[in-house]
N, C-alpha and C positions, 0 to 999 in steps of 0.2 A: 504493500499500500504506499502511496506517495505521502511523504512528510507534508506537514502544513506549518506554516508560519503565521501568527496572528500579529497584526499591527494595530495599536491603538491610534486611530487616525483622527485628526481634526484639521480643519482648512486653515492652518497656520504654518509658520516656518518649522515649528516643532514637529507638526505632523508631517511635513515633507521630508524632514530629517529621518523620522521613524520609517517612513515608507521606502526611503532610499536604502536604509540599513537593512530592512526586512528584505528588500528586493536582492540586495547584495549576497545575503545569507541564502535566500530561497535558490537563487541561480547556482550558487556554489554547491548546494547539496541536492539540487533537483527537487525542490519542494514547491507546493502550491502556496501562493501568498493571498492571505485573506485580510483586506483592510476593513476595520470595524469602526463605525461611528456609534457611539452610546449616547442615546438621548435620555434625559431624566424621566423617571416614572412621574405620573401625574401628582402623586402625594408629595413629591420632593420639590415641586416648583413653587415659586413665590406666589402669594395670593393675588398679586396684581396681573398674573398671567391668565388670560381668559382660557377656559376649558373647552371652548367650542370645537367641534369636529373639523371645521374648516382650518382652524389653527393648527390642529394636529397634522391634518394632511399637507399643510404648507411646510411645516418644519420637516416632515419626513421627505417631501419632495426635494427641499433644499439639500438635505443630507445625501440623498441618492444622486443629486447632481454634483456635489462635491466629490463623492466617490468616483463618479464616471470621469470627472476631470482628472483626478488623481490617477486612475488606472491608465488613461491615455498618455500620461507622462512616464509610465513605467516601460521597461524594455518590452518590446512587442512579443518576444519569444517566451516571456515569463508567464506561466498559468497564474491568473490572478482573479480574484472575485471581491465584490463590495457587499458589505452587510450593515444594516441599520438594526441596532438592538435598543431595547428599552430596559432600564435597570435603575436601582436605587442610587447607584454611584457609577462613575465611569470605570473604576477598577473592577467593581462587581460584575459589570457587563463584559469586561475583557476576560475576566476569569471564566465566566460562563462560556464565552466563545472559544476559549482555549480548550476547555473540556469537551466542547461540542465537536470540534474539528481534531481532538487529539493532538493538539499543537506540540511542536518541538520547542518553540520559543514564543514568548510574548515580547513585542517590541514596542518601546515608548520613547518619545523625544524628551529633551531637556526642558526646564522651565523657561518661560517666555523671555526672561531678562538675562539669560546665560551669556557669557562671553564666548565670542566665536571660537570654535574648536575645544570648548570645555564643557564640563558636565555642571548641571545644577538640578537637583532633585525637585520636582514639582509635586504636587499633592497625589496625583495618580500613581507616579513612580514610588512614592514613599509608602503608599498603601500596598502596592504590589510586593514591594520588597519586605514587607511584614507578613503577608498572607498567602502568597502565591505557591502552589504546589508545582508550577511549571517554571523553568528557568526563564528569567527576565533579561532581556538586552536593552541596554541604556545607549541611546544615540546621542553623542555629543552635538552641541549646536554647530550648524554648518555642514552637517553630513550630506545634505542634499546637493551640495556644490561639488562633491567628489565625482570624478568621471569614471572611476574603477567600478566594474560590476560584478567582480568576484573577489573572494577573500584570498590574499596572497600568502598569508601565513597564520597560524593559530598560536597565540602565546597562552600559557596557563601559569598562574601563580601557585606554587606548590607549598604546603606546610605540613604540619604533623597533627593537626586537630582533627577530631571526628568529621567525616565526610570527604577526607582526602582522596580515598579510592574512588568514590562516586565522581568527584570532580575530575580526576585523571581520566576515568572512563569516558566521561562526557567530552572533554578535550580531544581525546584520541579519536573518538568516533566522528567529531566534527572535522578534524584534520583529515581523517581517511576519506569521509565522504566528499570533502572538498579537493581532495588530491593534493594537498599542500603539506609542507613540513611543520613540525610542532617544536615550539621553543618552550623550555621550562625555566622559570625563574623562582628561585627559592626565597620564600619569606621567613624561614626559620630564624634567621638572626634578628628579625624585628617582632618575633612572636613568642618571646621569652619574658620572664619577669626582669625588671631593671636592676642593675646592680651585678649582674654576672659577668665574668671575664669575656670581653668582646672578641678576643682572639679565639678562645676556646668555642665560643658560640659559632664563629664563622667556619671553623674546622668542622663542626658538627653539621652545620647547615649545608656545606659542600659535600659531605659525605652522604647526607640524606638525599640531596638532589641527583647525585649520581646513581644512588639505588633507585630512585624514582625513574631516572633516565632509562635504566635497564628494563624496568616494567613497561615503560612507554614503547620502547623499541619492539617489545613482544606484541603490543596491541596494534601497532601500525602495520599495514599491509607491505609487502615488498615494494621497493622503489621510493618509499617515503622516509625521510629522515627526522631525528629527534636530536636536539642539542640542549646543553644546560648552559645558560648565560649567567654570569655574575652581575649583580647590580650594585655597584659600590655606592656607599652613602652612610651617613650617620643616622638616618631616619628613612621611613618608608617613602616620604615625599622626595628626598634626595635621590634614593635608589630608583625610583620610577622615573624621575627627571633625567637621570643619566642613561636610560635605556634608550636604544634607537628603535624607531618604528617605521614599518612599511605602510604606505598609503593604502588604506582599506583593511588593515590588520585588525584583529580583535583579541581581546584578552578575557579568560575565564577565570573567575574567582569563586570560592566556596562561601557558604553561609556561615555565620557566627555559630560558635558552639551553643550560644543561647537559643538558636532556632528549634522549634518543634520538629519532630521527624517529618520528613517529605515537605517541610515548608522552608521558606526563605526568612532570612534576617540578616540585614547588612551589618557585618562587624565593623570594629573600629579600625582594623588594618585596612579593609577594603574601602571604608569611607575616606580614609586619608589618601588612598591611591586615587579615589575618585576626583579629588580637588586638583590634581595635576595631570591626569591622564588625557592625551589628545586623541585617544582612539575609543571605539565602542567597548563597554564592559558587559560581560554576560555573568549573571549571578546564578549559582546552581544550587538547589536545595541539597542538604548534606546527606540525604538518603536517596538522591536522584539514582536511577539505574537499578533499584531492587525490583523484584519481581512485582508486577502490577503497575509500575510507574509509567511504562510506555511499551 
């Protein structure tokens, strides 16, 4: 069965960024792209909004027109569909659509006032990052201006916390389906209590990364490579800033240890990374990949 990518779409720059990232991932793995506009349920609207049927029809017609226009701007060889959904919240509607289409990812854009090329979480993304059972991809502002239509490489931030195996499985699967190499970046040096010897931490971190590398190479098909890259720096932000990135690349991170099983929760390390990342981030539930998840 063909994979599905669900995009939370709005007729804004953020919506265009989300659609562009969703299209890039969908083309890379041969998935169908589903653009979803979520309209508020009647009980959630302001009392000043008239409940007449004519108004409802007008709003739906406008949403369908926005979806049609968005699909016309997508690559013509990409299977894509538009959907209008009604829900109590935008995030709730996206989660329902993700479950309906058995989505591989839910993609959303940055908040409206984000700096070009950077991330800033809006209310929809924040809600998804607390409750989603499906990996969530965050598109930085300006993603729609990039001309690349496929993923050139997959990077995964590896650590030792619960969920590391599920994260590596997801990253390896994405790289394999996209037919691109996998880069591993160790977060172990930044994922330990303060006050420990930094030299010893880095030795342990490098050893762990190479152990994970051996596993990744077994997961990838012949012809694809995996490498470990050190990210020098005194902080997570420094390390991420010192990494080089290919245009169109994505990075996968795991959920916090505080996350409930099969649900997302953006941890402090990933949140720090998000402040300086110039590429899309995909957050994976810490038990993603277990039986029944997909």
